[in-house]
N, C-alpha and C positions, 0 to 999 in steps of 0.2 A: 421188710426180704424173709429173717428167721420166721415170724410164726410165719406165715403165707404159705414156702417153701414150704415146711413139716404137714399143716394142712392140707396142702394140697396133695402131696404123698401118702398122708392115713384116705385122705378121699378115693384117690385112684387106687391102692390094694381093697377098697368096698368094691362087690361085687356086682352092686346095686346100683353106681354108679354108672355111668357112660362119660364122661369125661368134666375135667377139673379142672380150672387155671384161675389163674392170678391178671391181673395189670396195675401199673401203679401211676395213674397219670400225670403227675409230675414231681419229679426226688426232693421238691423244698414241700412237698404237701404230706404229710403222716396219717395217708387214706388208702385205700388199696380196694377194688372193685376186685369180688369173687366170682368169679361162673360155676356152675356145675348143672349138670345136663343129669336126671339119673333115670334108670331102665324102671318100665311096667307103671307101678301106681305110689312109687316112692317120692315123697315132696322132698324138693333138693336140702329146706331148712331142718328136715328129721338129718338127712346125712350130715350136713354139717354137724348140730346139736350129736349125734355118734363118734364123730370125729375126732370132737373138740374134751370127749368123754377118753378117747382111747389114751390120746397125749395127753390128756393129765394123767392117769392110768399109769401110760409110759414113765412120764415125768418123775409118778412118784417109785417106780421103780428104780429109775436110777438115783433118783438122791438114796435112796436108802445104797445100792450099791457101792454110790462113790461112798457115804458114810465110814461103812465095813471096810472099805479097802484102806480108806483114811485110820480108821482107829488100828487096824493091825500091822497098816504102816507107823504106824506112830509106836505100839510095840514090841514091833523089832527093831528101832531104833534106840530106845530106852534101856 
């Protein structure tokens, strides 16, 4: 659910996406079905690719911030 929730959130924030959601057919299967409906002539595949790029960028920024905060904390307790 974690990855699917993030993907759905980022897709919904996209102005060219009309609807985004996902289902997991069975809890024992590690498979999700992602549903995306886009506006105008945009392909759902392109919206998903852009959302994944945005997620990766956000992840890199979070990692940098976390590593900086950890270094700052280590300096303060030393």
